[in-house]
N, CA, C and O atoms as a GROMACS GRO file, in nm:
protein
  460
    1UNK      N    1  -2.825   1.362  -1.138
    1UNK     CA    2  -2.857   1.221  -1.127
    1UNK      C    3  -3.008   1.210  -1.106
    1UNK      O    4  -3.065   1.281  -1.023
    2UNK      N    5  -3.070   1.121  -1.179
    2UNK     CA    6  -3.213   1.101  -1.166
    2UNK      C    7  -3.246   1.043  -1.029
    2UNK      O    8  -3.161   0.981  -0.965
    3UNK      N    9  -3.370   1.066  -0.987
    3UNK     CA   10  -3.413   1.022  -0.855
    3UNK      C   11  -3.400   0.870  -0.837
    3UNK      O   12  -3.354   0.825  -0.732
    4UNK      N   13  -3.439   0.792  -0.938
    4UNK     CA   14  -3.426   0.646  -0.929
    4UNK      C   15  -3.280   0.604  -0.917
    4UNK      O   16  -3.246   0.514  -0.839
    5UNK      N   17  -3.194   0.669  -0.994
    5UNK     CA   18  -3.051   0.637  -0.988
    5UNK      C   19  -2.996   0.665  -0.848
    5UNK      O   20  -2.916   0.588  -0.795
    6UNK      N   21  -3.039   0.776  -0.790
    6UNK     CA   22  -2.994   0.812  -0.655
    6UNK      C   23  -3.042   0.708  -0.554
    6UNK      O   24  -2.966   0.668  -0.465
    7UNK      N   25  -3.165   0.664  -0.566
    7UNK     CA   26  -3.217   0.561  -0.474
    7UNK      C   27  -3.139   0.431  -0.488
    7UNK      O   28  -3.106   0.367  -0.388
    8UNK      N   29  -3.110   0.392  -0.612
    8UNK     CA   30  -3.031   0.270  -0.636
    8UNK      C   31  -2.892   0.285  -0.576
    8UNK      O   32  -2.840   0.192  -0.514
    9UNK      N   33  -2.833   0.401  -0.594
    9UNK     CA   34  -2.698   0.422  -0.545
    9UNK      C   35  -2.694   0.417  -0.392
    9UNK      O   36  -2.605   0.354  -0.335
   10UNK      N   37  -2.789   0.481  -0.327
   10UNK     CA   38  -2.792   0.479  -0.180
   10UNK      C   39  -2.814   0.336  -0.130
   10UNK      O   40  -2.747   0.293  -0.036
   11UNK      N   41  -2.907   0.264  -0.192
   11UNK     CA   42  -2.936   0.127  -0.150
   11UNK      C   43  -2.814   0.036  -0.171
   11UNK      O   44  -2.782  -0.046  -0.084
   12UNK      N   45  -2.748   0.050  -0.284
   12UNK     CA   46  -2.630  -0.032  -0.312
   12UNK      C   47  -2.516   0.003  -0.218
   12UNK      O   48  -2.447  -0.086  -0.168
   13UNK      N   49  -2.496   0.131  -0.194
   13UNK     CA   50  -2.391   0.173  -0.100
   13UNK      C   51  -2.418   0.114   0.038
   13UNK      O   52  -2.328   0.059   0.101
   14UNK      N   53  -2.542   0.127   0.085
   14UNK     CA   54  -2.577   0.074   0.218
   14UNK      C   55  -2.556  -0.076   0.225
   14UNK      O   56  -2.505  -0.127   0.325
   15UNK      N   57  -2.594  -0.148   0.119
   15UNK     CA   58  -2.576  -0.293   0.115
   15UNK      C   59  -2.428  -0.330   0.127
   15UNK      O   60  -2.391  -0.418   0.205
   16UNK      N   61  -2.344  -0.263   0.049
   16UNK     CA   62  -2.200  -0.293   0.052
   16UNK      C   63  -2.137  -0.251   0.184
   16UNK      O   64  -2.049  -0.319   0.237
   17UNK      N   65  -2.183  -0.139   0.237
   17UNK     CA   66  -2.130  -0.093   0.365
   17UNK      C   67  -2.165  -0.192   0.476
   17UNK      O   68  -2.082  -0.221   0.562
   18UNK      N   69  -2.286  -0.244   0.474
   18UNK     CA   70  -2.327  -0.344   0.573
   18UNK      C   71  -2.250  -0.475   0.558
   18UNK      O   72  -2.232  -0.548   0.655
   19UNK      N   73  -2.205  -0.504   0.438
   19UNK     CA   74  -2.123  -0.625   0.414
   19UNK      C   75  -1.977  -0.602   0.451
   19UNK      O   76  -1.897  -0.695   0.444
   20UNK      N   77  -1.941  -0.480   0.489
   20UNK     CA   78  -1.805  -0.451   0.533
   20UNK      C   79  -1.708  -0.416   0.421
   20UNK      O   80  -1.587  -0.419   0.441
   21UNK      N   81  -1.760  -0.384   0.305
   21UNK     CA   82  -1.674  -0.352   0.190
   21UNK      C   83  -1.590  -0.227   0.215
   21UNK      O   84  -1.477  -0.217   0.170
   22UNK      N   85  -1.646  -0.131   0.287
   22UNK     CA   86  -1.576  -0.004   0.310
   22UNK      C   87  -1.515   0.000   0.450
   22UNK      O   88  -1.516   0.103   0.516
   23UNK      N   89  -1.461  -0.114   0.494
   23UNK     CA   90  -1.406  -0.126   0.629
   23UNK      C   91  -1.290  -0.030   0.655
   23UNK      O   92  -1.267   0.010   0.769
   24UNK      N   93  -1.218   0.008   0.550
   24UNK     CA   94  -1.100   0.092   0.570
   24UNK      C   95  -1.134   0.241   0.575
   24UNK      O   96  -1.045   0.325   0.590
   25UNK      N   97  -1.260   0.274   0.562
   25UNK     CA   98  -1.305   0.413   0.569
   25UNK      C   99  -1.373   0.435   0.705
   25UNK      O  100  -1.403   0.340   0.777
   26UNK      N  101  -1.397   0.561   0.738
   26UNK     CA  102  -1.466   0.594   0.863
   26UNK      C  103  -1.604   0.529   0.865
   26UNK      O  104  -1.669   0.516   0.761
   27UNK      N  105  -1.648   0.488   0.983
   27UNK     CA  106  -1.780   0.424   0.995
   27UNK      C  107  -1.892   0.518   0.952
   27UNK      O  108  -1.998   0.472   0.910
   28UNK      N  109  -1.869   0.647   0.963
   28UNK     CA  110  -1.972   0.745   0.930
   28UNK      C  111  -1.974   0.783   0.782
   28UNK      O  112  -2.048   0.874   0.743
   29UNK      N  113  -1.893   0.717   0.699
   29UNK     CA  114  -1.884   0.753   0.558
   29UNK      C  115  -2.019   0.737   0.488
   29UNK      O  116  -2.094   0.644   0.515
   30UNK      N  117  -2.046   0.831   0.398
   30UNK     CA  118  -2.168   0.824   0.317
   30UNK      C  119  -2.127   0.810   0.172
   30UNK      O  120  -2.010   0.824   0.137
   31UNK      N  121  -2.224   0.781   0.086
   31UNK     CA  122  -2.191   0.763  -0.055
   31UNK      C  123  -2.139   0.892  -0.117
   31UNK      O  124  -2.063   0.887  -0.213
   32UNK      N  125  -2.179   1.008  -0.064
   32UNK     CA  126  -2.128   1.134  -0.119
   32UNK      C  127  -1.983   1.157  -0.078
   32UNK      O  128  -1.906   1.217  -0.153
   33UNK      N  129  -1.945   1.109   0.041
   33UNK     CA  130  -1.805   1.121   0.085
   33UNK      C  131  -1.713   1.035   0.001
   33UNK      O  132  -1.598   1.072  -0.024
   34UNK      N  133  -1.762   0.921  -0.043
   34UNK     CA  134  -1.680   0.822  -0.111
   34UNK      C  135  -1.639   0.866  -0.251
   34UNK      O  136  -1.524   0.846  -0.290
   35UNK      N  137  -1.727   0.926  -0.324
   35UNK     CA  138  -1.696   0.965  -0.462
   35UNK      C  139  -1.733   0.855  -0.560
   35UNK      O  140  -1.727   0.737  -0.527
   36UNK      N  141  -1.770   0.894  -0.679
   36UNK     CA  142  -1.818   0.800  -0.779
   36UNK      C  143  -1.712   0.700  -0.824
   36UNK      O  144  -1.742   0.581  -0.839
   37UNK      N  145  -1.590   0.745  -0.847
   37UNK     CA  146  -1.486   0.653  -0.895
   37UNK      C  147  -1.458   0.541  -0.796
   37UNK      O  148  -1.451   0.424  -0.834
   38UNK      N  149  -1.441   0.576  -0.670
   38UNK     CA  150  -1.411   0.476  -0.568
   38UNK      C  151  -1.531   0.385  -0.546
   38UNK      O  152  -1.515   0.264  -0.530
   39UNK      N  153  -1.650   0.443  -0.546
   39UNK     CA  154  -1.771   0.363  -0.531
   39UNK      C  155  -1.782   0.261  -0.644
   39UNK      O  156  -1.804   0.142  -0.620
   40UNK      N  157  -1.768   0.308  -0.766
   40UNK     CA  158  -1.777   0.222  -0.884
   40UNK      C  159  -1.669   0.113  -0.879
   40UNK      O  160  -1.698  -0.004  -0.905
   41UNK      N  161  -1.548   0.150  -0.846
   41UNK     CA  162  -1.438   0.053  -0.839
   41UNK      C  163  -1.468  -0.056  -0.736
   41UNK      O  164  -1.445  -0.174  -0.762
   42UNK      N  165  -1.518  -0.017  -0.619
   42UNK     CA  166  -1.547  -0.115  -0.515
   42UNK      C  167  -1.663  -0.206  -0.552
   42UNK      O  168  -1.661  -0.325  -0.518
   43UNK      N  169  -1.763  -0.154  -0.620
   43UNK     CA  170  -1.872  -0.240  -0.666
   43UNK      C  171  -1.819  -0.339  -0.769
   43UNK      O  172  -1.854  -0.457  -0.766
   44UNK      N  173  -1.735  -0.292  -0.860
   44UNK     CA  174  -1.677  -0.382  -0.959
   44UNK      C  175  -1.594  -0.491  -0.893
   44UNK      O  176  -1.602  -0.607  -0.933
   45UNK      N  177  -1.516  -0.456  -0.794
   45UNK     CA  178  -1.428  -0.553  -0.729
   45UNK      C  179  -1.502  -0.650  -0.638
   45UNK      O  180  -1.472  -0.770  -0.637
   46UNK      N  181  -1.597  -0.600  -0.561
   46UNK     CA  182  -1.652  -0.680  -0.452
   46UNK      C  183  -1.802  -0.706  -0.461
   46UNK      O  184  -1.858  -0.778  -0.378
   47UNK      N  185  -1.867  -0.648  -0.561
   47UNK     CA  186  -2.011  -0.668  -0.574
   47UNK      C  187  -2.043  -0.803  -0.636
   47UNK      O  188  -1.960  -0.863  -0.704
   48UNK      N  189  -2.165  -0.849  -0.613
   48UNK     CA  190  -2.210  -0.972  -0.677
   48UNK      C  191  -2.280  -0.938  -0.809
   48UNK      O  192  -2.284  -0.822  -0.850
   49UNK      N  193  -2.335  -1.038  -0.873
   49UNK     CA  194  -2.396  -1.019  -1.004
   49UNK      C  195  -2.508  -0.914  -0.999
   49UNK      O  196  -2.518  -0.828  -1.086
   50UNK      N  197  -2.593  -0.922  -0.896
   50UNK     CA  198  -2.703  -0.826  -0.882
   50UNK      C  199  -2.650  -0.685  -0.859
   50UNK      O  200  -2.706  -0.588  -0.910
   51UNK      N  201  -2.543  -0.673  -0.783
   51UNK     CA  202  -2.482  -0.542  -0.759
   51UNK      C  203  -2.432  -0.482  -0.890
   51UNK      O  204  -2.446  -0.362  -0.914
   52UNK      N  205  -2.373  -0.565  -0.975
   52UNK     CA  206  -2.324  -0.518  -1.104
   52UNK      C  207  -2.439  -0.470  -1.192
   52UNK      O  208  -2.427  -0.368  -1.260
   53UNK      N  209  -2.548  -0.542  -1.191
   53UNK     CA  210  -2.665  -0.500  -1.270
   53UNK      C  211  -2.715  -0.364  -1.224
   53UNK      O  212  -2.751  -0.279  -1.305
   54UNK      N  213  -2.717  -0.343  -1.093
   54UNK     CA  214  -2.760  -0.213  -1.039
   54UNK      C  215  -2.660  -0.105  -1.074
   54UNK      O  216  -2.699   0.007  -1.106
   55UNK      N  217  -2.531  -0.137  -1.070
   55UNK     CA  218  -2.428  -0.040  -1.106
   55UNK      C  219  -2.451   0.013  -1.247
   55UNK      O  220  -2.433   0.132  -1.274
   56UNK      N  221  -2.490  -0.077  -1.338
   56UNK     CA  222  -2.514  -0.036  -1.476
   56UNK      C  223  -2.645   0.042  -1.491
   56UNK      O  224  -2.667   0.106  -1.595
   57UNK      N  225  -2.731   0.038  -1.391
   57UNK     CA  226  -2.850   0.125  -1.390
   57UNK      C  227  -2.815   0.265  -1.340
   57UNK      O  228  -2.877   0.364  -1.379
   58UNK      N  229  -2.715   0.271  -1.254
   58UNK     CA  230  -2.675   0.398  -1.194
   58UNK      C  231  -2.587   0.480  -1.288
   58UNK      O  232  -2.609   0.600  -1.306
   59UNK      N  233  -2.487   0.416  -1.346
   59UNK     CA  234  -2.389   0.485  -1.429
   59UNK      C  235  -2.397   0.439  -1.574
   59UNK      O  236  -2.443   0.329  -1.604
   60UNK      N  237  -2.354   0.525  -1.662
   60UNK     CA  238  -2.348   0.491  -1.804
   60UNK      C  239  -2.236   0.389  -1.825
   60UNK      O  240  -2.134   0.392  -1.755
   61UNK      N  241  -2.255   0.301  -1.920
   61UNK     CA  242  -2.157   0.196  -1.950
   61UNK      C  243  -2.018   0.253  -1.977
   61UNK      O  244  -1.918   0.193  -1.936
   62UNK      N  245  -2.011   0.366  -2.046
   62UNK     CA  246  -1.879   0.423  -2.079
   62UNK      C  247  -1.805   0.468  -1.953
   62UNK      O  248  -1.682   0.459  -1.947
   63UNK      N  249  -1.878   0.516  -1.853
   63UNK     CA  250  -1.815   0.558  -1.727
   63UNK      C  251  -1.760   0.435  -1.654
   63UNK      O  252  -1.647   0.436  -1.605
   64UNK      N  253  -1.842   0.331  -1.645
   64UNK     CA  254  -1.800   0.208  -1.578
   64UNK      C  255  -1.680   0.146  -1.649
   64UNK      O  256  -1.587   0.099  -1.584
   65UNK      N  257  -1.684   0.147  -1.780
   65UNK     CA  258  -1.573   0.091  -1.857
   65UNK      C  259  -1.444   0.168  -1.831
   65UNK      O  260  -1.337   0.108  -1.821
   66UNK      N  261  -1.453   0.299  -1.819
   66UNK     CA  262  -1.334   0.382  -1.791
   66UNK      C  263  -1.275   0.346  -1.654
   66UNK      O  264  -1.154   0.329  -1.641
   67UNK      N  265  -1.361   0.335  -1.553
   67UNK     CA  266  -1.313   0.298  -1.419
   67UNK      C  267  -1.252   0.158  -1.424
   67UNK      O  268  -1.147   0.134  -1.366
   68UNK      N  269  -1.318   0.068  -1.492
   68UNK     CA  270  -1.271  -0.070  -1.505
   68UNK      C  271  -1.133  -0.073  -1.570
   68UNK      O  272  -1.042  -0.140  -1.522
   69UNK      N  273  -1.117   0.000  -1.681
   69UNK     CA  274  -0.989   0.003  -1.751
   69UNK      C  275  -0.879   0.065  -1.665
   69UNK      O  276  -0.765   0.018  -1.666
   70UNK      N  277  -0.913   0.168  -1.590
   70UNK     CA  278  -0.814   0.237  -1.507
   70UNK      C  279  -0.773   0.157  -1.384
   70UNK      O  280  -0.658   0.164  -1.341
   71UNK      N  281  -0.866   0.082  -1.327
   71UNK     CA  282  -0.840   0.021  -1.196
   71UNK      C  283  -0.831  -0.132  -1.195
   71UNK      O  284  -0.763  -0.186  -1.108
   72UNK      N  285  -0.896  -0.202  -1.286
   72UNK     CA  286  -0.902  -0.347  -1.275
   72UNK      C  287  -0.832  -0.423  -1.387
   72UNK      O  288  -0.777  -0.530  -1.363
   73UNK      N  289  -0.834  -0.371  -1.506
   73UNK     CA  290  -0.781  -0.446  -1.621
   73UNK      C  291  -0.637  -0.487  -1.601
   73UNK      O  292  -0.597  -0.597  -1.640
   74UNK      N  293  -0.558  -0.401  -1.542
   74UNK     CA  294  -0.415  -0.430  -1.528
   74UNK      C  295  -0.383  -0.516  -1.405
   74UNK      O  296  -0.267  -0.550  -1.383
   75UNK      N  297  -0.483  -0.552  -1.326
   75UNK     CA  298  -0.461  -0.628  -1.203
   75UNK      C  299  -0.485  -0.776  -1.230
   75UNK      O  300  -0.599  -0.817  -1.256
   76UNK      N  301  -0.380  -0.856  -1.225
   76UNK     CA  302  -0.388  -0.999  -1.254
   76UNK      C  303  -0.484  -1.074  -1.160
   76UNK      O  304  -0.536  -1.179  -1.196
   77UNK      N  305  -0.506  -1.020  -1.041
   77UNK     CA  306  -0.597  -1.087  -0.946
   77UNK      C  307  -0.739  -1.094  -1.001
   77UNK      O  308  -0.818  -1.178  -0.958
   78UNK      N  309  -0.772  -1.006  -1.094
   78UNK     CA  310  -0.908  -0.998  -1.146
   78UNK      C  311  -0.919  -1.046  -1.290
   78UNK      O  312  -1.014  -1.010  -1.360
   79UNK      N  313  -0.825  -1.126  -1.336
   79UNK     CA  314  -0.823  -1.168  -1.476
   79UNK      C  315  -0.952  -1.240  -1.518
   79UNK      O  316  -1.009  -1.207  -1.621
   80UNK      N  317  -0.997  -1.338  -1.441
   80UNK     CA  318  -1.120  -1.410  -1.476
   80UNK      C  319  -1.241  -1.319  -1.469
   80UNK      O  320  -1.329  -1.324  -1.554
   81UNK      N  321  -1.244  -1.236  -1.366
   81UNK     CA  322  -1.356  -1.142  -1.354
   81UNK      C  323  -1.355  -1.042  -1.469
   81UNK      O  324  -1.461  -1.010  -1.524
   82UNK      N  325  -1.237  -0.995  -1.507
   82UNK     CA  326  -1.228  -0.901  -1.619
   82UNK      C  327  -1.282  -0.962  -1.747
   82UNK      O  328  -1.350  -0.895  -1.825
   83UNK      N  329  -1.252  -1.087  -1.769
   83UNK     CA  330  -1.304  -1.156  -1.887
   83UNK      C  331  -1.456  -1.165  -1.881
   83UNK      O  332  -1.523  -1.138  -1.981
   84UNK      N  333  -1.509  -1.201  -1.766
   84UNK     CA  334  -1.654  -1.208  -1.746
   84UNK      C  335  -1.718  -1.072  -1.770
   84UNK      O  336  -1.816  -1.060  -1.844
   85UNK      N  337  -1.664  -0.969  -1.707
   85UNK     CA  338  -1.720  -0.835  -1.719
   85UNK      C  339  -1.715  -0.786  -1.864
   85UNK      O  340  -1.811  -0.728  -1.914
   86UNK      N  341  -1.603  -0.809  -1.928
   86UNK     CA  342  -1.589  -0.765  -2.068
   86UNK      C  343  -1.691  -0.833  -2.157
   86UNK      O  344  -1.753  -0.768  -2.241
   87UNK      N  345  -1.709  -0.961  -2.140
   87UNK     CA  346  -1.801  -1.036  -2.226
   87UNK      C  347  -1.948  -1.011  -2.192
   87UNK      O  348  -2.027  -0.983  -2.282
   88UNK      N  349  -1.984  -1.021  -2.065
   88UNK     CA  350  -2.124  -1.018  -2.026
   88UNK      C  351  -2.180  -0.876  -2.016
   88UNK      O  352  -2.289  -0.849  -2.066
   89UNK      N  353  -2.107  -0.787  -1.953
   89UNK     CA  354  -2.161  -0.654  -1.928
   89UNK      C  355  -2.118  -0.549  -2.031
   89UNK      O  356  -2.192  -0.455  -2.058
   90UNK      N  357  -2.000  -0.566  -2.087
   90UNK     CA  358  -1.950  -0.464  -2.180
   90UNK      C  359  -1.960  -0.507  -2.326
   90UNK      O  360  -1.927  -0.430  -2.416
   91UNK      N  361  -2.006  -0.629  -2.349
   91UNK     CA  362  -2.029  -0.677  -2.485
   91UNK      C  363  -1.903  -0.686  -2.570
   91UNK      O  364  -1.910  -0.675  -2.692
   92UNK      N  365  -1.790  -0.707  -2.507
   92UNK     CA  366  -1.664  -0.717  -2.579
   92UNK      C  367  -1.639  -0.862  -2.620
   92UNK      O  368  -1.665  -0.954  -2.542
   93UNK      N  369  -1.589  -0.883  -2.739
   93UNK     CA  370  -1.556  -1.017  -2.787
   93UNK      C  371  -1.406  -1.037  -2.766
   93UNK      O  372  -1.325  -1.016  -2.857
   94UNK      N  373  -1.371  -1.078  -2.644
   94UNK     CA  374  -1.229  -1.093  -2.609
   94UNK      C  375  -1.204  -1.230  -2.549
   94UNK      O  376  -1.296  -1.296  -2.502
   95UNK      N  377  -1.080  -1.270  -2.551
   95UNK     CA  378  -1.033  -1.392  -2.485
   95UNK      C  379  -0.944  -1.349  -2.369
   95UNK      O  380  -0.910  -1.231  -2.357
   96UNK      N  381  -0.906  -1.443  -2.284
   96UNK     CA  382  -0.826  -1.409  -2.167
   96UNK      C  383  -0.689  -1.353  -2.206
   96UNK      O  384  -0.627  -1.281  -2.127
   97UNK      N  385  -0.642  -1.384  -2.326
   97UNK     CA  386  -0.513  -1.331  -2.371
   97UNK      C  387  -0.517  -1.179  -2.386
   97UNK      O  388  -0.413  -1.113  -2.384
   98UNK      N  389  -0.636  -1.124  -2.401
   98UNK     CA  390  -0.652  -0.979  -2.412
   98UNK      C  391  -0.591  -0.910  -2.290
   98UNK      O  392  -0.536  -0.800  -2.302
   99UNK      N  393  -0.602  -0.973  -2.173
   99UNK     CA  394  -0.553  -0.913  -2.049
   99UNK      C  395  -0.409  -0.949  -2.019
   99UNK      O  396  -0.349  -0.892  -1.928
  100UNK      N  397  -0.352  -1.042  -2.093
  100UNK     CA  398  -0.215  -1.084  -2.070
  100UNK      C  399  -0.117  -0.972  -2.104
  100UNK      O  400  -0.018  -0.954  -2.033
  101UNK      N  401  -0.142  -0.898  -2.208
  101UNK     CA  402  -0.051  -0.794  -2.251
  101UNK      C  403  -0.061  -0.666  -2.170
  101UNK      O  404   0.020  -0.576  -2.187
  102UNK      N  405  -0.160  -0.657  -2.081
  102UNK     CA  406  -0.179  -0.536  -2.001
  102UNK      C  407  -0.071  -0.528  -1.894
  102UNK      O  408  -0.038  -0.627  -1.830
  103UNK      N  409  -0.018  -0.411  -1.876
  103UNK     CA  410   0.084  -0.391  -1.775
  103UNK      C  411   0.021  -0.408  -1.636
  103UNK      O  412  -0.083  -0.350  -1.608
  104UNK      N  413   0.084  -0.487  -1.552
  104UNK     CA  414   0.034  -0.513  -1.418
  104UNK      C  415   0.080  -0.400  -1.326
  104UNK      O  416   0.192  -0.404  -1.275
  105UNK      N  417  -0.006  -0.302  -1.307
  105UNK     CA  418   0.028  -0.183  -1.230
  105UNK      C  419   0.059  -0.219  -1.085
  105UNK      O  420   0.153  -0.165  -1.026
  106UNK      N  421  -0.019  -0.308  -1.028
  106UNK     CA  422   0.001  -0.348  -0.888
  106UNK      C  423   0.138  -0.411  -0.871
  106UNK      O  424   0.209  -0.380  -0.775
  107UNK      N  425   0.177  -0.501  -0.962
  107UNK     CA  426   0.308  -0.564  -0.956
  107UNK      C  427   0.419  -0.460  -0.968
  107UNK      O  428   0.519  -0.467  -0.896
  108UNK      N  429   0.402  -0.365  -1.057
  108UNK     CA  430   0.504  -0.262  -1.077
  108UNK      C  431   0.523  -0.178  -0.950
  108UNK      O  432   0.636  -0.140  -0.917
  109UNK      N  433   0.413  -0.149  -0.879
  109UNK     CA  434   0.424  -0.073  -0.754
  109UNK      C  435   0.504  -0.150  -0.651
  109UNK      O  436   0.591  -0.095  -0.584
  110UNK      N  437   0.474  -0.280  -0.638
  110UNK     CA  438   0.548  -0.363  -0.543
  110UNK      C  439   0.694  -0.374  -0.583
  110UNK      O  440   0.783  -0.372  -0.497
  111UNK      N  441   0.721  -0.386  -0.711
  111UNK     CA  442   0.858  -0.397  -0.759
  111UNK      C  443   0.936  -0.270  -0.725
  111UNK      O  444   1.050  -0.277  -0.681
  112UNK      N  445   0.874  -0.155  -0.744
  112UNK     CA  446   0.940  -0.028  -0.711
  112UNK      C  447   0.964  -0.014  -0.561
  112UNK      O  448   1.068   0.038  -0.518
  113UNK      N  449   0.870  -0.060  -0.482
  113UNK     CA  450   0.887  -0.054  -0.336
  113UNK      C  451   1.000  -0.144  -0.290
  113UNK      O  452   1.072  -0.110  -0.196
  114UNK      N  453   1.016  -0.258  -0.355
  114UNK     CA  454   1.118  -0.354  -0.315
  114UNK      C  455   1.260  -0.309  -0.356
  114UNK      O  456   1.358  -0.354  -0.297
  115UNK      N  457   1.268  -0.223  -0.454
  115UNK     CA  458   1.402  -0.185  -0.501
  115UNK      C  459   1.459  -0.069  -0.425
  115UNK      O  460   1.571  -0.026  -0.453
   0.00000   0.00000   0.00000
């Protein structure tokens, strides 16, 4: 990782940690403890517009898209955000119906727990 990318990552991690985004982790957690996938997922879920811009400076678009597809696309809670992210940051020409056909993984987990 380039030095600038590392500085951006540390600054973004500290900003999100101070906002309480990583409340469910140990208070002593560092960005190296968290791992790239979880860090990227949390920035996508809870970061603001500026945080997203920094995320795209830290990681390659294809990496972010992979995390997004694995963790957010199938979650109905993020449907409007997914549309925004797809159009603005990933340059995809999609409508909200694109996410309608995606299997809702979160719902399926709850359904299995209830049965």
